[in-house]
MMTF fields as JSON, N, C-alpha, C and O atoms, coordinates in Angstrom:
{
  "mmtfVersion": "1.0.0",
  "mmtfProducer": "UNKNOWN",
  "numBonds": 447,
  "numAtoms": 448,
  "numGroups": 112,
  "numChains": 1,
  "numModels": 1,
  "chainsPerModel": [1],
  "groupsPerChain": [112],
  "chainIdList": ["A"],
  "bondAtomList": [4, 2, 8, 6, 12, 10, 16, 14, 20, 18, 24, 22, 28, 26, 32, 30, 36, 34, 40, 38, 44, 42, 48, 46, 52, 50, 56, 54, 60, 58, 64, 62, 68, 66, 72, 70, 76, 74, 80, 78, 84, 82, 88, 86, 92, 90, 96, 94, 100, 98, 104, 102, 108, 106, 112, 110, 116, 114, 120, 118, 124, 122, 128, 126, 132, 130, 136, 134, 140, 138, 144, 142, 148, 146, 152, 150, 156, 154, 160, 158, 164, 162, 168, 166, 172, 170, 176, 174, 180, 178, 184, 182, 188, 186, 192, 190, 196, 194, 200, 198, 204, 202, 208, 206, 212, 210, 216, 214, 220, 218, 224, 222, 228, 226, 232, 230, 236, 234, 240, 238, 244, 242, 248, 246, 252, 250, 256, 254, 260, 258, 264, 262, 268, 266, 272, 270, 276, 274, 280, 278, 284, 282, 288, 286, 292, 290, 296, 294, 300, 298, 304, 302, 308, 306, 312, 310, 316, 314, 320, 318, 324, 322, 328, 326, 332, 330, 336, 334, 340, 338, 344, 342, 348, 346, 352, 350, 356, 354, 360, 358, 364, 362, 368, 366, 372, 370, 376, 374, 380, 378, 384, 382, 388, 386, 392, 390, 396, 394, 400, 398, 404, 402, 408, 406, 412, 410, 416, 414, 420, 418, 424, 422, 428, 426, 432, 430, 436, 434, 440, 438, 444, 442],
  "bondOrderList": [1, 1, 1, 1, 1, 1, 1, 1, 1, 1, 1, 1, 1, 1, 1, 1, 1, 1, 1, 1, 1, 1, 1, 1, 1, 1, 1, 1, 1, 1, 1, 1, 1, 1, 1, 1, 1, 1, 1, 1, 1, 1, 1, 1, 1, 1, 1, 1, 1, 1, 1, 1, 1, 1, 1, 1, 1, 1, 1, 1, 1, 1, 1, 1, 1, 1, 1, 1, 1, 1, 1, 1, 1, 1, 1, 1, 1, 1, 1, 1, 1, 1, 1, 1, 1, 1, 1, 1, 1, 1, 1, 1, 1, 1, 1, 1, 1, 1, 1, 1, 1, 1, 1, 1, 1, 1, 1, 1, 1, 1, 1],
  "groupList": [{"groupName": "UNK", "atomNameList": ["N", "CA", "C", "O"], "elementList": ["N", "C", "C", "O"], "formalChargeList": [0, 0, 0, 0], "bondAtomList": [1, 0, 2, 1, 3, 2], "bondOrderList": [1, 1, 2], "singleLetterCode": "X", "chemCompType": "L-PEPTIDE LINKING"}],
  "groupTypeList": [0, 0, 0, 0, 0, 0, 0, 0, 0, 0, 0, 0, 0, 0, 0, 0, 0, 0, 0, 0, 0, 0, 0, 0, 0, 0, 0, 0, 0, 0, 0, 0, 0, 0, 0, 0, 0, 0, 0, 0, 0, 0, 0, 0, 0, 0, 0, 0, 0, 0, 0, 0, 0, 0, 0, 0, 0, 0, 0, 0, 0, 0, 0, 0, 0, 0, 0, 0, 0, 0, 0, 0, 0, 0, 0, 0, 0, 0, 0, 0, 0, 0, 0, 0, 0, 0, 0, 0, 0, 0, 0, 0, 0, 0, 0, 0, 0, 0, 0, 0, 0, 0, 0, 0, 0, 0, 0, 0, 0, 0, 0, 0],
  "groupIdList": [1, 2, 3, 4, 5, 6, 7, 8, 9, 10, 11, 12, 13, 14, 15, 16, 17, 18, 19, 20, 21, 22, 23, 24, 25, 26, 27, 28, 29, 30, 31, 32, 33, 34, 35, 36, 37, 38, 39, 40, 41, 42, 43, 44, 45, 46, 47, 48, 49, 50, 51, 52, 53, 54, 55, 56, 57, 58, 59, 60, 61, 62, 63, 64, 65, 66, 67, 68, 69, 70, 71, 72, 73, 74, 75, 76, 77, 78, 79, 80, 81, 82, 83, 84, 85, 86, 87, 88, 89, 90, 91, 92, 93, 94, 95, 96, 97, 98, 99, 100, 101, 102, 103, 104, 105, 106, 107, 108, 109, 110, 111, 112],
  "secStructList": [7, 7, 7, 3, 3, 3, 7, 6, 6, 1, 7, 3, 3, 3, 7, 7, 7, 7, 7, 7, 5, 6, 6, 7, 3, 3, 3, 3, 3, 3, 1, 7, 7, 7, 1, 1, 7, 7, 3, 3, 3, 3, 6, 6, 3, 3, 7, 3, 3, 3, 3, 3, 6, 6, 3, 3, 3, 3, 3, 3, 3, 7, 7, 6, 6, 7, 7, 1, 1, 3, 3, 3, 3, 3, 3, 3, 3, 6, 6, 3, 3, 3, 3, 3, 3, 3, 3, 7, 5, 7, 7, 7, 7, 7, 7, 7, 7, 7, 7, 7, 7, 6, 6, 7, 7, 7, 7, 1, 7, 7, 7, 7],
  "xCoordList": [105.624, 106.173, 105.67, 104.564, 106.024, 105.562, 106.63, 107.854, 105.656, 106.26, 105.848, 104.848, 106.975, 106.358, 106.616, 107.684, 105.707, 105.973, 105.586, 104.515, 106.803, 106.448, 106.263, 107.145, 105.661, 105.285, 105.897, 106.122, 105.955, 106.276, 105.325, 105.276, 104.665, 103.253, 103.361, 102.506, 104.462, 104.435, 103.745, 103.374, 103.407, 103.17, 103.158, 102.894, 103.387, 103.439, 102.225, 101.102, 102.711, 101.75, 102.348, 103.533, 101.579, 102.299, 100.866, 99.719, 101.646, 100.764, 100.74, 101.607, 99.72, 99.586, 100.444, 101.15, 100.393, 101.546, 101.315, 100.133, 101.882, 101.059, 100.983, 101.647, 99.712, 99.196, 98.309, 97.094, 99.097, 98.131, 96.908, 97.196, 95.884, 95.38, 93.97, 93.786, 92.875, 91.599, 91.283, 91.411, 90.894, 90.467, 91.903, 91.954, 93.169, 94.201, 94.779, 93.977, 95.977, 95.951, 97.215, 97.877, 97.606, 99.085, 99.631, 98.994, 101.089, 100.985, 102.321, 103.259, 102.275, 103.307, 103.729, 103.208, 105.06, 106.222, 105.795, 105.747, 105.45, 105.333, 106.344, 106.917, 106.981, 108.05, 107.821, 108.069, 107.43, 107.14, 107.843, 107.534, 108.568, 108.876, 108.907, 109.747, 108.0, 107.35, 106.438, 105.943, 106.183, 105.416, 104.116, 103.685, 103.63, 102.056, 101.595, 102.073, 100.786, 100.037, 100.084, 99.402, 100.484, 99.978, 98.224, 97.792, 97.771, 96.313, 96.379, 96.937, 95.805, 95.904, 94.741, 94.087, 94.417, 93.259, 93.191, 93.856, 92.266, 92.253, 90.576, 89.751, 90.29, 88.988, 87.898, 86.816, 88.568, 87.652, 87.516, 86.875, 88.108, 88.245, 89.374, 90.093, 89.858, 90.738, 91.317, 90.597, 92.802, 93.256, 94.285, 94.939, 94.305, 94.986, 96.359, 96.916, 96.891, 98.426, 98.888, 98.49, 99.847, 100.985, 102.247, 102.962, 102.5, 104.282, 104.992, 104.541, 106.332, 107.148, 108.704, 109.454, 109.023, 109.995, 109.823, 108.951, 110.681, 110.166, 109.584, 109.282, 109.155, 108.934, 107.378, 106.975, 106.475, 105.076, 104.85, 105.591, 103.503, 103.367, 101.918, 101.143, 101.351, 99.736, 99.457, 100.417, 98.349, 97.898, 96.194, 95.071, 96.653, 95.162, 94.714, 95.317, 93.411, 92.675, 92.225, 91.632, 92.328, 91.57, 90.691, 90.85, 89.348, 87.8, 87.872, 88.223, 87.534, 87.101, 86.911, 87.571, 85.92, 85.571, 86.362, 85.717, 87.443, 88.525, 88.893, 89.045, 89.074, 89.413, 90.73, 91.289, 91.373, 92.541, 92.9, 92.683, 93.615, 94.079, 94.399, 94.072, 95.343, 96.185, 95.238, 94.414, 95.418, 94.57, 95.353, 96.362, 95.116, 95.627, 95.639, 94.64, 96.736, 96.829, 97.233, 98.176, 96.336, 96.633, 97.074, 96.48, 98.288, 99.086, 98.843, 99.029, 98.424, 98.407, 99.105, 98.699, 100.35, 100.836, 101.372, 102.224, 100.738, 101.431, 100.354, 99.198, 101.242, 100.73, 101.256, 101.325, 101.557, 101.901, 101.131, 100.277, 101.162, 100.145, 100.965, 101.577, 101.14, 101.633, 100.459, 99.527, 100.76, 99.83, 100.733, 101.74, 100.553, 101.332, 100.087, 98.946, 100.601, 99.826, 100.45, 101.622, 99.665, 99.972, 99.127, 97.916, 99.497, 98.164, 97.831, 98.561, 96.553, 95.966, 96.063, 95.769, 96.665, 97.085, 96.131, 95.48, 96.096, 95.328, 95.174, 96.265, 94.189, 94.29, 92.822, 91.655, 93.636, 92.226, 92.557, 93.584, 91.224, 90.603, 90.118, 89.536, 90.395, 89.508, 88.01, 87.52, 87.23, 85.944, 85.153, 85.732, 84.08, 83.198, 82.354, 81.822, 81.479, 80.151, 79.232, 79.8, 78.022, 77.035, 75.523, 74.896, 75.447, 74.495, 73.182, 73.18, 72.145, 70.952, 69.703, 69.25, 69.056, 67.577, 66.754, 67.186, 65.656, 64.962, 64.177, 63.791, 63.843, 62.673, 63.411, 62.908, 64.852, 65.521, 66.24, 67.0, 66.198, 67.234, 66.323, 66.693, 65.393, 64.253, 64.773, 64.312, 65.489, 66.218, 65.178, 65.488, 63.804, 63.086, 61.86, 61.02, 61.892, 61.159, 59.612, 59.654, 58.183, 57.614, 56.766, 57.022, 55.797, 54.444, 53.533, 53.443, 52.368, 51.022, 50.438, 49.216],
  "yCoordList": [96.223, 96.494, 97.876, 97.92, 99.013, 100.163, 100.258, 100.384, 100.144, 100.433, 101.849, 102.46, 102.333, 103.75, 103.221, 102.71, 103.373, 102.959, 104.057, 104.663, 104.295, 105.769, 105.123, 104.363, 105.292, 104.345, 106.021, 107.175, 105.383, 106.31, 107.491, 108.305, 107.039, 107.982, 109.56, 110.43, 109.752, 111.178, 110.988, 112.095, 110.117, 109.633, 108.709, 107.575, 108.856, 107.867, 106.886, 107.216, 106.096, 105.29, 105.166, 105.434, 104.786, 104.709, 103.601, 103.781, 102.571, 101.132, 101.178, 101.815, 100.493, 100.128, 99.197, 98.511, 99.133, 98.161, 96.852, 96.597, 96.004, 94.278, 93.946, 94.159, 93.303, 92.673, 91.259, 91.124, 90.443, 89.257, 88.793, 87.819, 89.215, 89.099, 89.291, 89.828, 88.779, 89.313, 90.975, 91.572, 91.702, 93.127, 93.688, 94.908, 93.063, 93.566, 93.245, 92.758, 93.509, 93.328, 92.589, 92.658, 91.765, 91.605, 91.805, 91.839, 91.954, 92.559, 91.356, 91.073, 90.971, 89.936, 90.67, 91.249, 90.221, 90.939, 89.851, 88.715, 90.039, 88.92, 88.79, 89.813, 87.344, 86.897, 87.107, 86.22, 88.122, 88.504, 89.913, 90.877, 90.084, 90.974, 90.978, 90.381, 91.647, 92.198, 93.462, 93.989, 94.013, 95.172, 94.843, 95.715, 94.259, 93.878, 93.327, 92.247, 93.858, 93.647, 92.435, 91.801, 91.646, 90.494, 90.282, 91.17, 89.435, 89.787, 88.398, 87.307, 88.791, 88.281, 88.351, 89.385, 87.176, 86.906, 85.98, 84.946, 86.456, 85.373, 85.029, 85.835, 83.838, 83.339, 83.955, 84.464, 83.746, 84.449, 86.115, 86.569, 86.769, 88.228, 88.362, 87.494, 89.466, 90.191, 91.348, 92.221, 91.163, 91.933, 92.97, 92.832, 93.934, 95.202, 94.822, 94.15, 95.283, 95.252, 96.373, 96.946, 96.804, 97.819, 97.538, 96.674, 98.119, 98.48, 99.254, 100.398, 99.139, 100.084, 99.857, 98.961, 100.531, 100.095, 99.047, 99.166, 97.862, 96.618, 95.758, 94.713, 96.058, 94.912, 95.119, 96.179, 94.279, 94.138, 93.753, 92.907, 94.492, 93.92, 93.614, 94.413, 92.459, 92.313, 93.017, 93.053, 93.5, 94.104, 93.467, 93.669, 92.751, 91.941, 92.29, 92.448, 92.335, 92.808, 91.698, 90.886, 91.474, 90.468, 90.909, 91.857, 90.103, 90.51, 89.826, 88.705, 90.641, 90.358, 88.706, 87.866, 88.44, 87.114, 86.227, 85.237, 86.307, 85.478, 84.368, 84.809, 83.264, 81.922, 81.944, 82.614, 81.569, 81.35, 80.389, 79.302, 80.524, 79.444, 80.116, 81.265, 78.987, 79.544, 79.8, 78.961, 81.053, 81.349, 81.316, 82.021, 80.699, 80.734, 81.907, 82.615, 82.098, 83.567, 82.786, 82.029, 83.211, 82.966, 84.179, 85.246, 84.046, 84.929, 84.113, 82.912, 85.022, 85.033, 86.216, 87.37, 85.521, 86.554, 86.0, 85.113, 86.667, 86.031, 84.428, 84.245, 83.637, 81.996, 81.454, 80.251, 82.339, 81.378, 81.531, 82.407, 80.735, 80.602, 80.442, 79.375, 80.963, 80.358, 80.497, 81.294, 79.774, 80.02, 80.247, 79.54, 81.071, 81.374, 81.45, 81.852, 80.977, 80.34, 81.455, 81.739, 82.219, 82.71, 82.576, 82.717, 82.364, 82.184, 83.548, 84.539, 83.399, 84.172, 83.943, 82.853, 85.307, 84.74, 85.537, 86.525, 85.014, 85.503, 86.74, 87.077, 87.705, 89.211, 89.414, 89.382, 89.675, 90.005, 91.454, 92.044, 91.922, 93.405, 93.575, 92.687, 94.916, 95.146, 95.328, 95.922, 94.993, 95.314, 95.92, 95.914, 96.406, 97.007, 96.621, 96.099, 96.48, 95.761, 96.74, 97.291, 97.017, 98.064, 96.897, 96.086, 97.446, 97.183, 98.002, 99.077, 97.747, 98.416, 97.921, 96.877, 98.578, 97.571, 97.349, 97.78, 96.766, 95.942, 96.881, 97.824, 96.744, 98.115, 98.995, 99.861, 99.389, 100.89, 100.879, 101.826, 99.739, 99.268, 99.91, 99.85, 100.334, 100.653, 101.856, 102.943, 101.906, 102.838, 103.985, 105.15, 103.316, 104.228, 104.683, 103.883, 106.29, 106.482, 105.934, 105.692, 105.822, 105.589, 106.726, 107.396, 107.057, 108.521, 108.222, 107.633, 108.42, 108.282, 109.235, 109.308],
  "zCoordList": [118.938, 117.572, 117.476, 118.015, 117.015, 116.575, 115.258, 115.249, 114.157, 113.017, 112.601, 112.979, 111.599, 111.162, 109.651, 109.312, 108.942, 107.324, 106.585, 106.616, 105.759, 104.922, 103.302, 102.903, 102.836, 101.374, 100.386, 100.752, 99.215, 98.401, 97.753, 96.832, 98.801, 97.753, 98.825, 98.654, 99.862, 100.415, 101.622, 102.013, 102.377, 103.73, 104.671, 104.27, 105.931, 106.515, 107.59, 107.97, 107.746, 108.779, 110.177, 110.376, 111.081, 112.492, 113.024, 113.433, 112.76, 113.377, 114.763, 115.362, 115.446, 116.564, 116.987, 116.248, 118.584, 118.942, 118.746, 118.979, 118.448, 117.965, 119.83, 120.845, 119.403, 120.718, 120.413, 120.556, 120.04, 119.762, 120.76, 121.455, 120.902, 121.97, 121.397, 120.305, 122.264, 122.018, 121.979, 123.048, 120.842, 120.96, 120.621, 120.769, 120.171, 119.958, 118.273, 117.476, 117.903, 116.223, 116.383, 117.418, 115.192, 114.806, 113.468, 112.415, 113.663, 112.467, 111.792, 112.537, 110.887, 110.122, 108.651, 107.699, 109.16, 107.939, 106.994, 107.466, 105.624, 104.659, 104.07, 103.695, 103.75, 103.341, 101.645, 100.828, 101.386, 99.41, 98.993, 99.693, 98.145, 97.176, 96.083, 95.41, 95.662, 94.795, 94.612, 95.608, 93.209, 92.82, 93.269, 94.024, 93.152, 93.368, 94.587, 94.931, 95.269, 96.393, 96.874, 96.07, 97.739, 97.8, 98.806, 99.542, 98.655, 99.301, 100.679, 100.556, 101.614, 102.914, 103.524, 103.662, 103.941, 104.399, 105.816, 105.879, 107.051, 108.274, 108.201, 107.77, 108.649, 108.894, 107.844, 108.138, 106.297, 105.389, 105.081, 104.133, 105.883, 105.321, 105.337, 105.831, 104.812, 103.918, 105.05, 105.535, 105.37, 106.065, 105.493, 104.46, 106.278, 105.35, 105.316, 106.183, 104.268, 103.676, 103.256, 102.242, 104.076, 103.666, 103.232, 103.74, 102.465, 101.4, 102.244, 102.181, 103.38, 103.489, 102.562, 102.949, 101.609, 100.893, 99.929, 99.068, 99.988, 99.516, 100.121, 99.545, 101.964, 102.296, 102.36, 101.883, 102.868, 102.741, 104.093, 104.593, 105.046, 106.014, 106.179, 105.653, 106.902, 106.855, 108.353, 109.122, 108.733, 109.788, 110.249, 109.785, 111.219, 111.48, 112.976, 114.037, 112.579, 113.825, 114.48, 113.77, 115.476, 116.297, 117.012, 117.78, 116.809, 117.468, 119.021, 119.39, 119.529, 121.458, 121.268, 121.88, 120.339, 121.055, 120.09, 119.745, 119.624, 119.213, 120.082, 121.221, 120.03, 121.096, 121.336, 120.468, 122.019, 122.311, 121.828, 122.362, 120.567, 119.746, 118.57, 118.272, 117.638, 116.692, 115.463, 115.097, 114.835, 113.719, 112.422, 112.425, 111.41, 110.421, 109.339, 109.212, 108.59, 108.06, 106.271, 106.042, 105.391, 104.058, 103.197, 103.348, 102.124, 101.813, 100.327, 100.129, 99.457, 98.333, 97.204, 97.069, 96.393, 95.652, 94.594, 94.661, 93.121, 91.953, 91.998, 92.382, 91.499, 91.54, 93.072, 93.325, 93.894, 95.112, 95.998, 95.858, 97.214, 98.436, 99.601, 99.558, 100.384, 101.76, 103.143, 103.256, 103.777, 105.119, 106.266, 106.306, 107.161, 108.465, 109.542, 109.314, 110.716, 112.033, 112.753, 112.505, 113.765, 114.894, 116.127, 115.958, 117.156, 118.272, 118.925, 118.963, 119.442, 120.2, 121.31, 121.802, 122.184, 123.479, 124.639, 124.298, 126.083, 126.768, 127.36, 127.821, 127.595, 128.021, 128.657, 128.267, 130.031, 131.087, 131.133, 131.466, 130.641, 130.512, 131.823, 132.445, 132.332, 133.345, 133.471, 132.51, 134.343, 134.156, 135.199, 136.286, 135.199, 136.148, 136.411, 135.432, 137.753, 137.511, 138.34, 139.283, 138.156, 138.55, 138.874, 138.192, 140.405, 140.931, 140.7, 141.3, 140.013, 139.965, 140.473, 140.003, 141.427, 142.16, 141.024, 139.955, 141.033, 140.259, 139.74, 140.431, 138.465, 137.819, 137.722, 137.007, 138.238, 137.574, 136.686, 136.482, 135.861, 134.728, 133.102, 131.93, 133.554, 132.508, 131.519, 131.868, 130.552, 129.861, 129.167, 128.918, 128.908, 128.049, 129.072, 129.484, 129.468, 130.501, 129.51, 128.303, 130.489, 130.036, 130.29, 131.29, 129.552, 129.845, 129.588, 128.511, 130.35, 130.417, 129.448, 129.314]
}
């Protein structure tokens, strides 16, 4: 999902493509229509919230260390509280290995 949000302040945001995997981003359209910004938190951390016209979106960064499990999103707006859940899916990243001779991995050169 690629969103181009243009708030009334005269500039626009291009959000990353949604990918609910470790190291990715989850974008949630909030079921909230009001003038004051809702407060969104995941795992005790505040998530970025952006308004596009009358719609509000939460942009949630997913740490590389996130477990492959459901995550709870708490949305606070005015006097209401709502819980939303999404699942962090699996992602296999390319990796490389490097073999180094014993003793050759010292990063700091030693001078006598």
